[in-house]
C-alpha positions in Angstrom: 0.0 0.0 0.0 1.3 3.5 -0.9 0.6 5.4 2.1 1.7 8.7 0.3 -1.1 8.4 -2.0 -3.6 8.0 0.9 -2.6 10.3 3.7 -2.1 13.9 3.6 -0.1 16.1 5.9 -3.3 17.0 7.8 -4.2 13.3 8.1 -0.9 12.6 9.7 -1.5 15.6 12.3 -4.8 14.0 13.1 -3.4 10.6 13.6 -0.7 11.9 15.9 -3.1 13.9 17.9 -5.2 10.8 18.9 -1.8 9.1 20.0 -1.9 6.7 17.1 0.9 5.9 14.7 0.7 5.9 10.9 1.8 2.1 10.9 -1.2 1.2 13.2 -3.6 3.0 11.0 -2.2 1.3 7.8 -2.6 -2.2 9.7 -6.1 -1.4 10.4 -6.8 -0.7 6.8 -5.0 -3.8 5.8 -7.3 -5.7 8.1 -10.4 -4.5 6.4 -8.8 -5.7 3.0 -7.7 -8.9 4.3 -10.6 -9.5 6.3 -10.8 -11.5 9.7 -11.1 -15.2 9.8 -13.8 -17.1 12.0 -12.9 -19.1 14.9 -12.8 -22.9 14.5 -15.1 -24.4 17.2 -14.1 -27.8 18.3 -16.9 -28.4 20.8 -18.9 -26.6 23.4 -17.5 -26.6 27.0 -19.6 -28.7 29.2 -19.8 -30.0 32.8 -16.8 -32.3 32.9 -15.4 -31.1 29.9 -14.0 -27.7 30.3 -16.7 -26.5 33.1 -16.0 -27.2 36.7 -18.7 -27.6 39.3 -17.5 -26.8 42.9 -18.4 -28.7 45.8 -19.6 -27.1 49.0 -16.4 -28.1 50.6 -14.4 -26.6 47.8 -16.4 -23.3 48.0 -15.8 -23.1 51.6 -11.9 -23.9 51.3 -11.5 -21.3 48.3 -13.5 -18.7 50.1 -11.0 -19.0 53.0 -8.0 -18.9 50.8 -9.6 -15.7 49.0 -10.1 -14.0 52.3 -6.4 -13.8 52.8 -5.6 -12.4 49.5 -8.3 -9.8 50.1 -7.2 -8.9 53.4 -3.6 -8.4 52.0 -5.0 -5.8 49.6 -4.6 -7.6 46.4 -8.1 -7.2 45.2 -9.6 -4.5 42.6 -13.1 -4.4 41.3 -13.0 -3.4 37.5 -16.2 -2.2 36.0 -16.6 -1.3 32.6 -19.3 1.7 32.8 -18.6 3.5 29.6 -22.1 2.8 28.1 -24.7 5.4 27.6 -28.1 4.3 28.9 -29.9 5.2 25.4 -29.8 1.6 24.4 -32.1 0.8 27.5 -34.7 3.1 26.0 -34.7 2.6 22.3 -38.4 1.6 22.2 -39.4 4.6 24.5 -37.2 7.0 22.3 -38.8 5.7 19.2 -42.2 6.3 20.8 -41.3 9.6 22.0 -40.2 10.6 18.5 -43.3 9.5 16.9 -45.4 10.9 19.6 -44.7 14.3 18.3 -47.1 13.6 15.3 -49.5 11.0 16.9 -52.2 11.8 19.3 -52.7 10.0 22.7 -55.6 8.0 21.3 -53.5 7.2 18.2 -50.7 6.0 20.4 -53.2 3.7 22.3 -54.8 2.4 19.1 -51.4 1.4 17.7 -50.5 -0.3 20.8 -53.5 -2.4 20.8 -52.7 -3.4 17.2 -49.2 -4.4 18.4 -47.0 -1.8 17.5 -43.8 -2.3 19.7 -42.9 1.4 20.2 -46.5 2.3 21.3 -46.9 -0.9 23.2 -43.7 -0.1 25.1 -44.8 3.4 26.0 -48.1 2.3 27.3 -46.4 -0.6 29.4 -44.1 1.7 30.8 -46.4 4.3 32.1 -48.8 1.3 33.4 -45.8 0.0 35.4 -44.1 3.4 36.4 -44.8 2.9 40.1 -42.6 -0.2 40.1 -39.5 1.6 38.9 -36.9 2.9 41.4 -36.9 6.2 39.5 -40.7 6.9 40.0 -40.2 9.4 43.0 -37.6 11.3 41.0 -39.8 11.6 37.9 -42.7 12.5 40.0 -40.7 15.4 41.5 -39.7 16.6 38.2 -43.2 16.8 36.8 -44.3 18.4 40.0 -41.9 21.2 39.7 -43.8 22.2 36.6 -47.2 21.7 38.1 -47.9 18.3 36.7 -49.4 15.3 38.7 -47.9 11.9 37.6 -50.8 10.0 38.9 -53.2 12.0 36.8 -51.1 11.8 33.6 -50.8 8.0 34.2 -54.5 7.5 34.8 -55.3 9.2 31.5 -52.7 7.3 29.6 -50.9 10.4 28.6 -47.3 9.0 27.8 -46.0 12.1 25.8 -45.2 14.3 28.8 -44.2 11.4 30.9 -41.7 10.3 28.3 -40.4 13.8 27.7 -39.7 14.4 31.4 -38.2 11.2 31.7 -35.8 10.9 28.7 -35.0 14.6 27.9 -33.4 17.5 29.9 -36.6 18.8 30.5 -36.8 16.3 33.5 -34.5 13.4 34.3 -32.6 13.4 31.0 -32.4 9.5 31.5 -31.8 8.9 27.5 -28.4 10.9 27.9 -27.2 9.5 31.1 -24.7 6.8 31.6 -26.2 3.6 32.8 -24.2 3.8 35.8 -26.3 6.4 37.1 -29.7 4.9 36.4 -31.9 4.2 39.4 -32.0 0.3 39.4 -33.4 -0.6 42.9 -35.7 0.9 45.6 -35.3 0.2 49.3 -37.4 1.1 52.3 -35.3 4.2 53.1 -33.7 4.9 49.5 -32.9 4.1 45.9 -29.5 3.1 44.4 -28.1 3.5 40.9 -26.4 0.6 39.5 -23.1 2.2 40.4 -24.0 2.1 44.0 -24.8 -1.4 43.9 -21.3 -2.0 42.8 -19.9 -0.1 45.7 -22.0 -2.2 48.2 -20.6 -5.1 46.6 -17.0 -4.0 46.4 -17.3 -3.5 50.4 -18.6 -7.1 50.9 -15.7 -8.9 48.9 -12.9 -6.6 47.9 -12.0 -5.2 51.4 -8.6 -5.2 52.8 -7.2 -5.2 56.3 -7.5 -1.4 56.6 -11.2 -1.6 55.5 -10.5 -0.2 52.1 -12.2 -1.4 49.0 -10.8 -0.6 45.5 -13.0 0.0 42.6 -12.1 1.3 39.3 -14.8 2.5 36.8 -14.1 2.8 33.0 -16.2 5.9 31.9 -16.9 8.2 28.9 -15.2 11.5 28.8 -18.6 13.4 28.7 -19.6 11.6 31.7 -16.6 11.4 34.0 -17.4 14.9 35.9 -21.0 13.8 36.4 -20.1 10.3 37.7 -17.3 11.7 39.9 -19.7 14.3 41.5 -22.4 11.4 41.9 -19.9 9.3 44.0 -18.8 12.2 45.9 -22.4 12.7 46.8 -23.2 9.1 47.9 -20.0 8.0 49.2 -20.7 9.2 52.7 -23.8 7.3 52.9 -21.7 3.9 52.6 -18.8 4.9 54.4 -21.0 5.6 57.4 -21.4 2.0 57.9 -17.7 1.3 58.0 -16.8 0.9 54.5 -13.9 2.9 52.8 -13.4 3.3 49.1 -10.4 3.9 46.9 -12.3 4.8 43.6 -10.5 5.5 40.3 -11.4 6.2 36.9 -10.2 5.7 33.3 -11.5 6.7 29.9 -11.3 4.8 26.7 -8.2 6.2 25.0 -8.5 7.9 21.7 -5.3 5.7 20.6 -7.7 2.4 20.9 -10.1 3.9 18.2 -10.2 2.4 14.8 -10.1 4.1 11.4 -13.3 3.7 9.3 -13.3 2.8 5.8 -15.7 2.9 2.8 -16.9 0.2 0.6 -13.6 0.1 -1.3 -11.6 0.3 1.9 -10.1 3.6 1.6 -10.1 5.9 4.5 -13.8 7.3 5.3 -13.9 11.1 5.5 -16.0 13.8 6.8 -17.4 16.4 4.4 -14.5 18.6 5.6 -11.9 15.9 4.4 -11.1 14.8 8.0 -10.5 11.2 8.7 -13.4 9.4 10.7 -12.4 7.2 13.6 -14.7 5.0 15.8 -14.5 3.4 19.3 -12.7 0.1 19.1 -15.4 -1.8 21.4 -14.7 -3.1 24.9 -11.6 -4.7 23.7 -10.0 -1.1 23.8 -10.4 -1.6 27.6 -7.4 -4.0 27.7 -5.4 -0.6 27.8 -7.2 0.6 30.8 -6.8 -2.8 32.6 -3.2 -2.7 31.9 -2.6 0.9 33.1 -4.5 0.1 36.4 -1.4 -2.3 37.5 -3.7 -4.5 39.3 -3.1 -7.8 40.9 -6.4 -9.7 41.5 -9.1 -8.1 39.5 -12.8 -8.9 39.4 -14.5 -7.7 36.1 -18.3 -7.3 36.0 -20.6 -5.2 33.6 -22.2 -2.3 35.1 -25.7 -3.3 34.5 -25.2 -6.9 36.3 -26.3 -6.1 39.9 -29.2 -7.2 42.3 -30.8 -5.9 45.4 -29.3 -6.7 48.7 -31.7 -9.5 49.5 -30.1 -11.6 46.6 -26.5 -10.5 47.1 -25.5 -13.4 49.5 -25.1 -16.1 46.8 -23.1 -13.5 44.4 -20.6 -12.8 47.2 -20.1 -16.4 48.0 -19.5 -17.2 44.4 -17.2 -14.3 43.8 -15.1 -15.3 46.7 -15.1 -18.8 45.8 -13.8 -18.0 42.1 -11.2 -15.8 43.4 -10.0 -18.5 45.9 -9.9 -21.0 43.0 -7.7 -18.5 41.0 -5.3 -17.8 44.1 -4.9 -21.6 44.4 -4.1 -22.3 40.7 -1.9 -19.2 40.9 0.0 -20.4 43.7 0.6 -23.6 42.2 1.7 -22.3 38.9 4.0 -20.0 40.5 5.6 -22.8 42.6 6.3 -24.7 39.5 7.5 -21.9 37.6 10.0 -20.8 40.1 11.3 -24.3 40.0 11.3 -24.5 36.1 13.2 -21.1 35.7 16.1 -22.2 38.0 17.5 -24.3 35.2 17.9 -28.1 35.5 14.9 -29.6 36.9 14.7 -33.3 38.4 12.5 -35.6 36.2 9.8 -36.2 39.1 9.4 -32.4 39.5 9.1 -32.0 35.8 6.5 -34.6 35.5 4.7 -33.1 38.3 4.5 -29.7 36.7 3.4 -31.4 33.6 0.7 -33.3 35.3 -0.6 -29.9 36.9 -0.6 -28.1 33.7 -2.6 -31.1 32.0 -5.0 -32.0 34.7 -5.7 -28.8 36.5 -5.3 -26.1 33.8 -6.5 -28.6 30.8 -3.6 -27.6 28.7 -2.8 -30.4 26.5 1.1 -31.0 26.0 1.7 -32.1 22.3 3.0 -35.6 22.0 6.2 -34.3 20.2 7.0 -32.3 23.3 6.2 -35.3 25.6 8.5 -37.6 23.4 11.2 -35.0 23.2 13.9 -33.7 25.4 13.4 -32.7 29.2 14.4 -29.1 28.0 11.8 -28.9 25.3 9.1 -29.9 27.9 10.5 -27.5 30.4 10.3 -24.7 27.9 6.8 -25.5 26.9 5.8 -25.6 30.6 7.4 -22.2 31.3 5.6 -20.6 28.3 2.3 -22.1 29.1 2.4 -21.3 32.8 3.8 -17.8 32.5 0.7 -16.4 31.4 -2.4 -14.3 32.8 -5.0 -16.5 34.7 -8.5 -16.0 34.5 -11.3 -17.9 36.4 -14.8 -17.3 34.7 -18.1 -17.7 36.1 -20.5 -19.4 33.5 -24.2 -20.0 34.0 -26.6 -22.5 32.3 -27.7 -21.2 28.8 -31.5 -19.8 29.0 -31.3 -18.0 25.7 -29.9 -14.8 26.8 -27.8 -13.1 24.0 -24.3 -13.2 24.0 -21.2 -15.4 24.2 -20.5 -18.8 25.8 -17.7 -21.0 26.5 -16.0 -23.2 24.0 -12.9 -25.4 22.9 -11.4 -23.6 20.1 -8.6 -24.7 17.8 -6.4 -21.9 16.7 -4.5 -21.8 13.2 -1.6 -23.7 14.9 -3.9 -26.7 15.8 -3.8 -25.8 19.5 -7.0 -26.4 21.4 -8.0 -24.1 24.4 -10.8 -22.9 26.2 -12.4 -19.4 24.9 -15.2 -17.2 25.3 -16.8 -16.9 21.9 -19.4 -14.5 20.4 -21.6 -15.4 17.8 -19.9 -12.9 15.4 -16.8 -14.9 15.6 -18.6 -18.0 14.3 -19.2 -19.0 10.7 -22.9 -19.7 11.3 -23.4 -20.3 7.7 -21.4 -23.7 8.2 -23.8 -26.2 9.2 -21.3 -28.1 11.5 -20.3 -24.8 13.0 -23.8 -23.7 13.5 -24.7 -27.1 15.3 -21.7 -26.6 17.5 -22.7 -23.2 18.3 -26.3 -24.3 19.2 -25.1 -27.1 21.2 -23.8 -24.8 24.0 -25.1 -25.6 27.4 -23.6 -22.5 29.1 -23.6 -18.6 28.8 -20.8 -16.2 29.6 -22.4 -13.5 32.0 -19.1 -11.5 32.1 -18.1 -12.5 35.7 -14.4 -13.0 35.8 -11.5 -12.7 38.1 -8.0 -12.3 36.7 -4.6 -12.7 38.0 -2.6 -10.2 36.1 0.8 -10.3 37.7 3.6 -12.9 37.1 5.3 -15.2 39.6 7.6 -12.4 40.5 5.0 -10.1 41.2 5.4 -7.9 38.0 2.3 -6.9 36.0 2.0 -8.8 32.8 2.2 -7.0 29.5 -1.3 -8.0 28.5 -1.0 -7.0 24.9 1.3 -9.9 24.3 -1.5 -12.3 24.8 -4.0 -10.9 22.4 -5.3 -12.8 19.4 -5.2 -9.9 16.9 -7.2 -11.9 14.2 -10.4 -12.1 16.4 -11.7 -8.7 15.9 -15.0 -7.9 14.2 -16.0 -5.8 11.0 -19.3 -4.2 11.1 -21.2 -2.0 8.6 -22.4 1.4 9.8 -23.7 4.6 8.3 -22.6 8.3 8.9 -24.2 11.5 7.0 -26.2 9.0 5.0 -23.1 6.9 3.5 -22.1 3.3 4.3 -18.9 2.9 6.3 -17.2 -0.2 7.7 -16.0 -0.3 11.2 -13.2 -2.6 12.9 -14.0 -3.5 16.6 -10.8 -4.7 18.4 -10.6 -8.2 19.9 -13.0 -8.1 22.8 -11.9 -7.6 26.4 -12.9 -11.2 27.4 -12.9 -12.8 24.0 -9.9 -12.1 21.8 -8.0 -9.6 24.2 -7.7 -12.6 26.6 -7.4 -15.6 24.0 -3.9 -16.4 25.0 -4.5 -16.2 28.8 -4.9 -19.7 30.8 -8.7 -19.9 31.3 -10.9 -21.9 33.7 -14.7 -22.1 33.6 -16.8 -22.6 36.8 -20.6 -23.1 36.7 -22.1 -20.4 38.9 -25.9 -20.1 39.8 -28.2 -18.2 37.6 -29.0 -15.8 40.5 -25.7 -14.2 40.2 -26.5 -13.1 36.5 -29.3 -10.4 36.2 -28.4 -8.0 33.5 -30.6 -4.8 32.7 -30.2 -4.5 28.9 -33.7 -2.7 28.6 -35.7 -0.7 31.0 -38.2 -3.4 31.2 -35.6 -5.7 32.7 -36.0 -3.6 35.9 -39.5 -5.3 36.2 -38.0 -8.7 36.6 -38.8 -10.1 40.0 -34.8 -10.2 40.8 -34.6 -6.5 40.4 -37.9 -5.8 42.6 -36.7 -7.5 45.6 -35.6 -4.2 47.3 -39.1 -3.2 48.3 -42.5 -3.3 46.4 -43.2 -0.6 43.9 -45.6 2.4 44.3 -49.2 2.0 43.7 
């Protein structure tokens, strides 16, 4: 590719301002041209074949092991919270937009005929009292002399939606999901962000009483989220908790250049290059910069009220303890292996651990080769980041799942796989995808330091061929966008991975506002009449 024919001086300046390099942008364009291969599924991970079920005794033992690590201050909770809440309200936003040209009667008629937007709008106001943000919305309406009960009784959804979604009232359509009120209690309400603070105090507290929580946020929301935490922090610290809260934003250097149909850089009308966010895989840079030790990763919208938290805490600690146990053993073997000459029995013991507890197959050529070759193989495979991932039984939720995957070198390993990574046009691959028994709820604990206590360079363990190319539009023109390997997909492809079945009650995501009506999210206190 002749870069000089594509990029002008202003382009190079724009690239440099984003903290990117010309070589990186060229590499992205070549990826569009070359395309990205599908993953090769071998089989789904199932119980006994890639998924572990912990016994009550094991859970108790791992909880005890984890408590020592937490007490020593090794634990941080990492919460991807960059997303805006607008996706939660897509149907309501569409109904509000159409409401500008429809009467209340027309909206009701359309709802009865099955129109999804109008049906959602009416369902929303009929169930309004069950939402934790009800009192806030009532106060916003009352400030302008409007009575929420009168409006809901008459089915007048236009003003309710306006005060709910826009800056005329709560402005929820423009807030980050972290600040949406999720749960009501007898004496208060909590946004999803607050529930993560409560969780952190329960399982991430050290011997000084400090819980470390890191939120990734959008630049436009950072000040808002910081001020919200400053406002609510005293409420939780009054009960003995103490928080070390840190923030980071997705870096412009992790964005990807957009291209047109012919894989030439897509440009604004003024000629400037168009860059797009690289997806949650871009957060690998945030995870790296955090310099953590034992890091729990959990999405901002996967929380429950206090009444259901006990099981979540129990399994969080058990997953953490299992990681500590496997990490301790890996470090023990690594320290022996790197010293040089290793006794045959010690080498065999390390190999057995690698195969039986990490499920890493040792190639027969390595097994039958020299002891030096086996030693080098074990060092390479053990000296990697480690993650223990909770998985739940598949109930049809959209998203990825645990699979055995064969890479281009023929190596089979456990991976979290999204549907976009699979060739569903292949009957064989589609059948394997549909045979999955478990689902990935993004409930991970990660060991990101090596046996010498040094942070891993996480970029070394990314499978760069596992990104995703999507088709978008801008200003009425089609473009192609590149998403980086996902944070818990390709970005962690070369980590050592363990899957553990966890109870379904530990997975309660809120993807739309109506998910807040599920019983699991109504257990704080019954809604208003």
